[in-house]
N, C-alpha and C positions, 0 to 999 in steps of 0.2 A: 224596469218594466218593459215588456214588449208590446208595442201597439202595431196594428196592421193597417192603419189608415192615416193619411197625412193631414186631414182636417183636424185642427186641435182646438176647438172652442173651449173647452175645459178638457181637451184632448178627445175629440171625437171627429167623425168624418163630415166633411161638407157633402151635402146631398148632391151638389152639382158635379162632384168628382167621384161618385160612387163607383164608376168603372175603374178608376185608378186605385181605389182603396181595397176592393174585394179581391179575392184570389180567383182569377179566371182560369179556365182550363189550361193545362200546361202547353198546349200548342198555340196559344194566342200570345201576342206581343203586349207588353205593358203600355199603358197610356203615357205618351211623352208629355202631355199637358199636365198629368198628375205628377210626374217627376219634376217638371219645371216649377210647379206650384209648391211641392214639398221642399225642394231645394231653396226656393225663395223664403219659405217660412223658417227653415232651419237657419239660414243666414241672418234673418231678422232677429231670431231668438238669440243668436250669438252676439249680435250687435247690442242687444240689451243685457249682455253679461252672463248669459246662461251657456253652459257647456253642452250645446245641442248638436247631436250627430246628424250627418247627412242621411237621407233615406237609403236603404239597401234593397236591391231587387232580390226578392225571395219568393219562390213558388209562383212566379208569374204576377206578383203584386208588389207594391212598395211597402217595406217594413220600416216602421219608425220606432226607434228605441227611446223611451222616456228616460231621461238621465236619472241615475240612482241618487236617492236622497233629495230630490227636488220636491218641494211641497207646493202643489198647485193651488193651495188656498191662501198663499201670501199675496198681499197687495202688489208687490213688485212683479210677481209672475202674472197675475191677472191683468195688470196694465200692459205688460209686454204682449200677452196673448191677444188682447183686443187689437192692438196695433198690428201684430204679425198675422192675425186672422185676416185683416184687411189686405195685407200684402199677398197672402195666399189666394184670397178671392179674386184680386185683380190679376193674378197670373193664370186663372182659369178662364178660357175663352167662353163667352156667352153665346148661347144658341138663340137665334132669332125666333124660332118656332119650337113648340113642344111636340115631340114625337109621342103618340099614344103608347107605343110599345115601350119607350123609355120610361114613361110615367108608370106603366104597369110594373116594370121591373123595379122601379124606385119604391113603389108601394109594397112590393114583396120584401124588399130589403128592410123597409121600415118595420114590417111585421116581424121579421126575424130579429131585428134589434130589440123590439119590445119583448119577444119571447126570451131572448138572451138575458135581459134585465130581470124578468120574472124568475128565470132559472137561478140567477145569482141570489135573489132573495130567498128562493126555496132552499138554497144551500146555506142560508144563515148569514149572508153578506148584506150589509146595508148598501143597497145599490138602486138608485132611483131610475125610473123610466127615462129614456132619452127625451130631450125636448126638441121637437122638430119646428124650425122656424124657416121663413123664406131665406133661401141661400145657405142654410146650414143646419147643423144639429149639435147639441151640446149634451154632455154627460160627464160622469166622473172618469178620471184617468187612473185612479187607483183606489185602494181601500179608504173609506171615509174615516174608519177607526184606526188606521195604521197597521192593521194585522195583514201583512203581505202574504204570509204563509197560507192563511185561510182564503185570502183573495185569489191567489194563484191556483190553489186546489179547486176552488169553485169555478174559476175561469176555464180550467182544463175540462171539467165535467160539462160545463154549459156550452163550450165551443163544440164538443163532440155531440151533445144532445141536439143543439139547434143548427149545427152546420154553419154557424155564424162566428167568424173570428172576432175577437173583441175589438170594438171600434176604438 
């Protein structure tokens, strides 16, 4: 499965690194902190025995490939993800103050993620709204029912409709 953001709480983006996750205009440079955090997360997942690829720079953003055949609902995966999420978060520099412009962009991104989830449901895919928590976001990494074909078809439609690459 193709993911377009390195925060992987059940494979979703950290709100703190939204700039590294989304696809900026082609003339901008990718966020190096996002790369560092995504690489740290990938290495942590490999240390836990998962065949986790490094992020790849694509279209001005970091592309994460979810390993084929990996079930994110297993206890082993969930335990590794909790630990590796902490590794990811520790690699993202903390900002001492909150920029109102950044907050507005973050709120717009959250709205697009909610619209994406609603679109997935409209396409018949069991896809819950993302959960926004301090320091992160969580949501499904793939189809809850195992139907990858329907999931990918809906994902393509919803990415086009919302302008939101799947988190």
